[in-house]
N, C-alpha and C positions, 0 to 999 in steps of 0.2 A: 016270515017277515023279511022285507028287503033290507039288506045291509050293503050299502055302496062301497064299503071299505073291504070287508072280509068275503063277501059273497055277492058281487054285483050280478045283475040278471044275466049279462053276457058270459059270466063264468059258469053259471049253473043251468043254462037253458039248452045245452046240447042234447039232441034226441037220444043219445046213448044213456043219459043220466049220470055219466061220469064227468067229474070236474077235470079239466085239462091238466092241472098241476099233478094229479095222480099219475099221469104218464110222463110229463116233462121233467119231474124231479129226478128221474132215472137217466137223464141225458146230460150232455154238456150244455154250456150256456147257449151257443149259437144254434145248435139243433133244437134245443128246447124252445127257444124263442121262435124259431121258424114254425115248429109244430103249433105253438100257441097261436100265432097269427093265422095259420091255416085253419085250425080248429074253430076259432071264433069268427072267421071271416063273414059268415052268413048270419051271425048273431048280432052284428053291430051295423052301423049306418053305411060304411063304405068298404065293401068287400074287396074291391080292386086295390084300394090303398093298403089294406091288410095283406093281401097277396103279394104286393110289391115289397112290403116290409119283410115277408117271409123269404122272398128271393134274395133280398139284401143280406139276411143272416146266412142263407145257404151259400151265397157267393163268398162271404167272409170265412165260412168254415172250409170251403174248398181251398181258398188261398192259404189258410192256416195249415192245412194238411199238405198242400203242395210245397210250402216252405219247409215244413218238417221233413218231407221226403227228400228234398234237395239237400238239406243239411245232413241227413243220414247218409246219402250217397257220397257227399264230400268226406264224411268220416271214414266210410268204407274204402275210399280211394286214397286215404292218408293225407287229405288236404286240411 
């Protein structure tokens, strides 16, 4: 039975038979969302849009990590 809230078709149609949440719940928010958009890109109407969304989350994660690294370097230098 199709359940548009709990199990929409694009959540459960991946060829692997695995639902994306089984993987992404073990990741942080940004990486999990990026994987989600990549995973479902070909299961929805606009794959390019979903891939752009994935890039947006990946870029956000990179900035977050770079900022953390910069802050950590500042602490090591006594700033």
